[in-house]
Residue frames as a rotation matrix with the C-alpha (Angstrom) as fourth column:
MET 1
-0.379 -0.291 0.878 36.10
-0.463 -0.762 -0.452 -8.77
0.801 -0.578 0.154 21.77
SER 2
-0.041 0.371 -0.928 35.81
0.614 0.742 0.270 -10.83
0.788 -0.559 -0.258 24.96
HIS 3
-0.138 0.032 -0.990 36.29
0.907 -0.397 -0.139 -7.87
-0.398 -0.917 0.026 27.40
PHE 4
0.785 0.533 -0.316 35.35
0.439 -0.838 -0.323 -4.24
-0.437 0.115 -0.892 27.21
ASN 5
0.101 -0.791 0.603 37.47
0.980 -0.025 -0.197 -2.55
0.171 0.611 0.773 24.58
ALA 6
0.523 0.011 -0.853 38.68
0.507 -0.808 0.301 0.63
-0.685 -0.589 -0.427 26.25
ALA 7
-0.623 -0.779 0.070 40.77
0.489 -0.318 0.812 1.34
-0.610 0.540 0.580 23.09
LEU 8
-0.175 0.639 0.749 37.64
0.890 -0.223 0.398 2.44
0.421 0.736 -0.530 21.21
THR 9
-0.935 -0.078 0.347 36.93
0.002 -0.977 -0.215 6.15
0.355 -0.200 0.913 21.44
GLU 10
-0.636 0.770 -0.062 33.81
0.045 -0.043 -0.998 7.28
-0.771 -0.637 -0.007 23.21
GLU 11
-0.079 0.628 -0.774 32.28
-0.890 -0.394 -0.228 8.13
-0.449 0.671 0.590 19.80
GLN 12
-0.594 -0.199 -0.780 33.23
-0.587 0.770 0.251 4.69
0.550 0.607 -0.574 18.42
GLN 13
-0.955 0.277 -0.105 31.63
0.274 0.690 -0.670 2.98
-0.113 -0.669 -0.735 21.44
MET 14
-0.362 0.875 -0.323 28.50
-0.320 -0.442 -0.838 5.17
-0.876 -0.200 0.440 21.04
GLU 15
-0.112 0.278 -0.954 28.24
-0.994 -0.029 0.108 4.15
0.002 0.960 0.279 17.29
LEU 16
-0.880 -0.193 -0.434 28.71
-0.171 0.981 -0.088 0.47
0.442 -0.003 -0.897 18.29
LEU 17
-0.761 0.648 -0.034 25.74
0.203 0.189 -0.961 0.87
-0.616 -0.738 -0.276 20.60
ARG 18
-0.112 0.718 -0.687 23.64
-0.764 -0.505 -0.403 2.47
-0.636 0.479 0.605 17.85
GLN 19
-0.377 -0.120 -0.918 24.52
-0.797 0.547 0.256 -0.39
0.471 0.829 -0.301 15.51
THR 20
-0.984 0.014 -0.177 23.71
0.096 0.883 -0.460 -2.89
0.150 -0.469 -0.870 18.19
GLU 21
-0.454 0.879 -0.147 20.21
-0.171 -0.248 -0.954 -1.36
-0.875 -0.407 0.262 18.76
ARG 22
-0.030 0.471 -0.881 19.51
-0.971 -0.224 -0.087 -1.41
-0.238 0.853 0.464 15.13
SER 23
-0.721 -0.278 -0.635 20.58
-0.431 0.897 0.097 -5.05
0.542 0.344 -0.767 14.96
ARG 24
-0.901 0.427 0.084 18.29
0.163 0.510 -0.844 -5.84
-0.403 -0.747 -0.529 17.89
LEU 25
-0.175 0.865 -0.470 15.34
-0.615 -0.468 -0.635 -4.09
-0.769 0.178 0.614 16.13
ARG 26
-0.210 -0.029 -0.977 16.03
-0.936 0.295 0.193 -6.01
0.283 0.955 -0.089 12.88
ALA 27
-0.942 -0.126 -0.311 16.12
-0.044 0.966 -0.257 -9.33
0.332 -0.228 -0.915 14.81
LEU 28
-0.675 0.737 0.022 12.82
-0.012 0.018 -1.000 -8.51
-0.738 -0.675 -0.003 16.56
VAL 29
0.007 0.658 -0.753 11.05
-0.855 -0.387 -0.346 -7.57
-0.519 0.646 0.560 13.30
ALA 30
-0.250 -0.109 -0.962 12.40
-0.777 0.615 0.133 -10.73
0.577 0.781 -0.238 11.53
ALA 31
0.778 0.485 0.399 11.29
-0.626 0.549 0.554 -12.81
0.050 -0.681 0.731 14.64
ASP 32
0.224 -0.833 -0.506 14.88
-0.019 0.515 -0.857 -14.06
0.974 0.202 0.100 14.71
THR 33
0.910 0.255 0.326 14.76
-0.315 -0.085 0.945 -15.00
0.269 -0.963 0.003 18.49
GLU 34
0.622 -0.757 -0.199 18.16
0.783 0.597 0.176 -16.60
-0.015 -0.265 0.964 18.36
ALA 35
-0.306 -0.672 0.675 19.89
0.617 -0.680 -0.397 -13.45
0.725 0.295 0.622 17.25
ALA 36
0.297 0.499 0.814 17.61
-0.256 -0.780 0.571 -11.39
0.920 -0.378 -0.104 19.59
ARG 37
0.930 0.056 -0.364 18.53
0.305 0.435 0.847 -13.60
0.206 -0.899 0.387 22.62
ALA 38
0.058 -0.991 -0.117 22.21
0.979 0.079 -0.186 -12.70
0.194 -0.103 0.976 22.25
LEU 39
-0.520 -0.152 0.840 21.24
0.261 -0.965 -0.014 -8.90
0.813 0.212 0.542 22.28
HIS 40
0.430 0.707 0.561 19.11
-0.434 -0.383 0.815 -9.18
0.792 -0.594 0.142 25.37
ALA 41
-0.657 -0.631 0.412 20.60
-0.656 0.209 -0.725 -9.78
0.372 -0.747 -0.551 28.81
ALA 42
-0.673 0.374 -0.638 19.24
0.424 0.902 0.082 -12.83
0.607 -0.215 -0.765 30.72
ASP 43
-0.488 0.498 -0.717 17.60
0.770 -0.141 -0.623 -10.38
-0.411 -0.856 -0.315 33.17
PHE 44
-0.936 0.166 0.309 16.16
0.097 -0.725 0.682 -8.15
0.337 0.669 0.663 30.40
GLN 45
-0.351 0.871 -0.344 12.92
0.714 0.011 -0.700 -6.41
-0.606 -0.491 -0.626 31.23
LEU 46
-0.778 0.209 0.592 10.53
0.404 -0.555 0.727 -4.63
0.480 0.805 0.348 28.86
VAL 47
-0.497 0.716 -0.490 7.97
0.318 -0.375 -0.871 -2.04
-0.807 -0.588 -0.042 30.00
THR 48
-0.514 0.298 0.805 5.39
0.857 0.130 0.499 -1.83
0.043 0.946 -0.322 27.22
PRO 49
-0.816 0.223 0.533 3.40
-0.063 -0.951 0.301 1.28
0.575 0.212 0.790 26.25
LEU 50
0.262 0.965 -0.011 0.43
-0.183 0.061 0.981 -0.25
0.947 -0.255 0.193 28.17
GLY 51
0.201 -0.181 0.963 2.50
-0.935 -0.328 0.133 -0.62
0.291 -0.927 -0.236 31.38
SER 52
0.992 0.126 0.008 3.03
-0.123 0.952 0.279 -4.34
0.028 -0.278 0.960 31.31
MET 53
0.112 -0.992 0.053 6.47
-0.961 -0.094 0.262 -5.74
-0.255 -0.080 -0.964 32.22
LEU 54
0.970 0.095 -0.223 7.86
-0.181 0.895 -0.408 -8.70
0.161 0.436 0.885 30.31
SER 55
0.308 -0.888 0.342 11.00
-0.190 0.295 0.936 -10.73
-0.932 -0.354 -0.078 31.04
ARG 56
-0.504 -0.631 -0.590 13.41
-0.788 0.055 0.614 -11.74
-0.355 0.773 -0.525 28.19
GLU 57
-0.943 0.141 0.300 11.70
0.207 0.958 0.200 -15.21
-0.259 0.251 -0.933 28.03
GLN 58
-0.015 0.993 -0.116 8.21
0.478 -0.095 -0.873 -13.76
-0.878 -0.069 -0.474 28.08
TYR 59
0.300 0.095 -0.949 9.03
-0.537 -0.805 -0.250 -11.18
-0.788 0.585 -0.191 25.34
LEU 60
-0.584 -0.584 -0.564 10.98
-0.793 0.260 0.552 -13.50
-0.176 0.769 -0.615 23.08
GLY 61
-0.802 0.420 0.425 8.47
0.295 0.897 -0.330 -16.29
-0.519 -0.139 -0.843 23.74
ALA 62
0.241 0.919 -0.312 5.57
0.150 -0.353 -0.924 -14.06
-0.959 0.175 -0.223 22.59
ILE 63
0.063 -0.257 -0.964 7.60
-0.886 -0.459 0.065 -13.24
-0.459 0.851 -0.257 19.33
ALA 64
-0.890 -0.451 -0.071 8.52
-0.434 0.785 0.443 -16.89
-0.144 0.425 -0.894 18.71
SER 65
-0.608 0.705 0.365 4.89
0.487 0.694 -0.530 -17.96
-0.627 -0.145 -0.765 19.15
GLY 66
-0.695 0.327 0.640 3.53
0.521 -0.383 0.763 -15.25
0.495 0.864 0.095 16.92
GLN 67
0.176 0.727 -0.664 1.50
0.970 -0.243 -0.010 -13.76
-0.168 -0.642 -0.748 19.84
MET 68
0.547 -0.089 -0.832 3.51
-0.038 -0.996 0.082 -10.50
-0.836 -0.013 -0.549 19.13
ARG 69
0.127 -0.463 0.877 4.63
0.947 0.319 0.031 -9.71
-0.294 0.827 0.479 15.59
TYR 70
-0.078 -0.286 -0.955 6.47
0.000 -0.958 0.286 -6.60
-0.997 0.022 0.074 14.66
VAL 71
0.765 0.334 0.550 5.44
0.576 0.026 -0.817 -5.44
-0.287 0.942 -0.172 11.13
SER 72
0.227 -0.712 0.664 7.92
0.481 -0.511 -0.713 -2.65
0.847 0.481 0.227 11.12
TRP 73
0.747 -0.145 -0.649 10.03
0.557 -0.397 0.730 -0.71
-0.364 -0.906 -0.216 13.61
VAL 74
0.286 -0.590 0.755 11.85
0.704 -0.405 -0.583 2.28
0.650 0.699 0.299 12.12
PRO 75
0.337 -0.211 -0.917 14.05
0.839 -0.374 0.395 4.26
-0.426 -0.903 0.051 14.48
GLU 76
0.912 -0.162 0.376 15.02
0.023 -0.896 -0.443 7.90
0.409 0.413 -0.814 14.01
ALA 77
0.025 -0.980 0.199 18.34
-0.316 -0.196 -0.928 9.23
0.949 -0.040 -0.314 15.26
ILE 78
0.667 0.115 -0.736 19.50
0.542 0.603 0.585 7.37
0.511 -0.789 0.340 18.40
SER 79
0.407 -0.469 0.784 20.85
-0.671 -0.736 -0.091 9.47
0.619 -0.489 -0.614 21.24
VAL 80
0.461 -0.315 -0.830 23.43
0.512 0.858 -0.041 7.77
0.725 -0.406 0.557 23.45
ARG 81
0.556 -0.394 0.732 24.66
-0.769 -0.578 0.273 8.54
0.316 -0.714 -0.625 26.91
LEU 82
0.366 -0.564 -0.741 27.75
0.134 0.819 -0.558 6.42
0.921 0.105 0.375 27.73
TYR 83
0.618 -0.143 0.773 28.78
-0.766 -0.331 0.551 5.58
0.177 -0.933 -0.314 31.27
GLY 84
-0.406 -0.840 0.359 31.78
-0.822 0.508 0.259 3.28
-0.400 -0.190 -0.897 30.93
THR 85
-0.996 -0.062 -0.069 30.35
-0.084 0.915 0.394 -0.20
0.039 0.398 -0.916 30.65
ALA 86
-0.219 0.976 -0.008 26.75
0.786 0.171 -0.593 1.04
-0.578 -0.136 -0.805 30.84
ALA 87
-0.998 -0.054 0.045 24.76
0.070 -0.780 0.622 3.25
0.001 0.624 0.782 28.50
VAL 88
-0.148 0.985 -0.093 21.33
0.373 -0.032 -0.927 4.69
-0.916 -0.172 -0.362 27.91
LEU 89
-0.938 -0.073 0.339 19.82
0.347 -0.217 0.912 5.05
0.007 0.974 0.228 24.46
ARG 90
-0.133 0.937 -0.322 16.78
0.303 -0.271 -0.914 7.16
-0.944 -0.219 -0.248 23.58
TYR 91
-0.983 -0.136 -0.121 15.02
-0.077 -0.290 0.954 7.67
-0.165 0.947 0.275 20.32
GLN 92
0.039 0.994 -0.105 11.68
-0.624 -0.058 -0.779 8.05
-0.781 0.096 0.618 18.55
ALA 93
-0.957 -0.267 0.116 10.45
-0.091 0.652 0.753 5.41
-0.277 0.710 -0.648 16.14
GLN 94
-0.031 0.953 -0.301 7.52
-0.999 -0.025 0.024 4.45
0.015 0.301 0.953 14.08
LEU 95
-0.883 -0.216 0.416 6.29
-0.344 0.902 -0.262 1.08
-0.318 -0.374 -0.871 15.09
GLU 96
0.044 0.934 -0.354 3.61
-0.948 0.151 0.280 -1.22
0.315 0.324 0.892 13.66
ILE 97
-0.880 -0.359 0.312 2.72
-0.471 0.749 -0.467 -4.43
-0.066 -0.557 -0.828 15.50
VAL 98
0.034 0.856 -0.516 0.20
-0.476 0.468 0.745 -7.29
0.879 0.220 0.424 15.50
PHE 99
-0.819 -0.261 0.511 -0.61
-0.568 0.238 -0.788 -8.35
0.084 -0.935 -0.344 19.04
ALA 100
-0.660 0.551 0.510 -2.81
0.022 0.693 -0.720 -11.43
-0.751 -0.465 -0.470 19.62
SER 101
-0.461 0.352 0.815 -3.95
0.867 0.373 0.330 -11.33
-0.187 0.859 -0.477 16.03
HIS 102
0.688 0.698 -0.200 -5.02
0.659 -0.716 -0.231 -7.66
-0.304 0.027 -0.952 16.41
PRO 103
-0.059 -0.731 0.680 -3.13
0.824 -0.420 -0.380 -5.15
0.563 0.538 0.627 14.21
VAL 104
0.390 0.030 -0.920 -2.02
0.588 -0.778 0.224 -2.09
-0.709 -0.628 -0.321 16.11
PRO 105
0.874 0.014 0.487 -1.75
0.448 -0.414 -0.792 0.68
0.190 0.910 -0.368 13.51
ARG 106
-0.113 -0.979 0.172 1.59
0.818 -0.190 -0.543 2.34
0.564 0.079 0.822 12.82
ALA 107
0.924 0.346 0.164 2.27
0.188 -0.783 0.593 4.96
0.334 -0.517 -0.788 15.48
ARG 108
0.073 -0.929 0.364 5.21
-0.169 -0.371 -0.913 6.94
0.983 0.005 -0.184 16.93
TYR 109
0.894 0.056 -0.445 6.81
0.379 0.437 0.816 5.89
0.240 -0.898 0.369 20.18
TRP 110
0.371 -0.840 0.396 9.63
-0.871 -0.462 -0.164 7.12
0.321 -0.284 -0.903 22.40
HIS 111
0.787 -0.206 -0.582 12.10
0.284 0.958 0.046 4.27
0.548 -0.202 0.812 23.30
MET 112
0.327 -0.744 0.582 14.55
-0.898 -0.437 -0.055 4.32
0.295 -0.505 -0.811 26.11
ASP 113
0.855 -0.131 -0.501 16.92
0.130 0.991 -0.036 1.34
0.502 -0.034 0.864 26.57
SER 114
0.442 -0.805 0.397 19.72
-0.846 -0.227 0.482 0.76
-0.298 -0.549 -0.781 28.98
TYR 115
0.721 -0.425 -0.547 22.62
-0.099 0.719 -0.688 -1.38
0.686 0.550 0.476 27.88
GLU 116
0.588 -0.680 0.438 25.45
-0.564 0.045 0.825 -3.07
-0.581 -0.732 -0.357 29.80
TRP 117
0.047 -0.678 -0.734 28.63
-0.864 0.340 -0.370 -4.61
0.500 0.652 -0.570 28.52
ARG 118
0.262 0.131 0.956 28.21
-0.697 0.711 0.094 -8.27
-0.667 -0.691 0.277 29.29
ASP 119
0.394 -0.115 0.912 29.75
0.279 0.960 0.000 -11.48
-0.876 0.254 0.411 27.93
GLY 120
-0.578 -0.780 0.240 31.97
0.519 -0.124 0.846 -9.54
-0.630 0.613 0.476 25.46
ARG 121
-0.634 0.345 0.692 29.16
0.578 -0.382 0.721 -7.50
0.513 0.857 0.043 23.90
TRP 122
-0.844 0.494 0.210 26.56
-0.537 -0.767 -0.352 -4.75
-0.013 -0.409 0.912 24.54
GLN 123
-0.699 0.681 -0.218 23.23
0.605 0.726 0.326 -6.19
0.381 0.096 -0.920 25.74
ALA 124
-0.220 0.737 0.639 19.86
-0.410 -0.664 0.625 -4.55
0.885 -0.124 0.448 26.31
VAL 125
-0.946 -0.107 -0.307 18.98
0.241 0.402 -0.883 -4.77
0.218 -0.909 -0.355 30.04
TRP 126
-0.284 0.880 -0.381 15.89
0.445 -0.231 -0.865 -2.50
-0.849 -0.415 -0.326 30.37
SER 127
-0.902 0.125 0.414 13.68
0.342 -0.380 0.859 -1.23
0.265 0.917 0.300 27.64
GLN 128
-0.298 0.880 -0.371 10.65
0.529 -0.171 -0.831 1.09
-0.795 -0.444 -0.414 27.88
ALA 129
-0.794 0.162 0.585 8.36
0.508 -0.352 0.786 2.35
0.333 0.922 0.198 25.12
THR 130
-0.415 0.652 -0.635 5.91
0.363 -0.521 -0.772 5.29
-0.834 -0.551 -0.020 25.43
ALA 131
0.004 0.514 0.858 3.29
1.000 -0.012 0.003 6.16
0.012 0.858 -0.514 22.86
ILE 132
-0.932 -0.224 -0.285 3.45
0.190 -0.972 0.141 9.70
-0.309 0.077 0.948 21.39
ARG 133
-0.036 0.997 0.066 -0.05
0.827 0.067 -0.558 11.08
-0.561 0.035 -0.827 21.40
């Protein structure tokens, strides 16, 4: 698909987004930065639970170097709001990460991600995670 496929139903497009998000999470946990790069827009930005903002290069660089290592990232049901060639995804997940050699215990987070249809595929543009206390 090199251009947005308007032939897909809204529900099919929403399921494609859910599959894309799950693929993105698997790539991040596997530290497969090549696969992850294709799923993150060039201007991607992550706002971490601590309030830091990372660019795609900073984020994927931290994963590639081992500075940030996801041990597990298990999403629950992913809600999708579709707006033509843009979408917002929201879900809760259990996440365990090692940051700068310090294990962060498994905890629950809200995740909100915006996606845009770019270069023939859905790509994450903005992502934000909030710890559930």
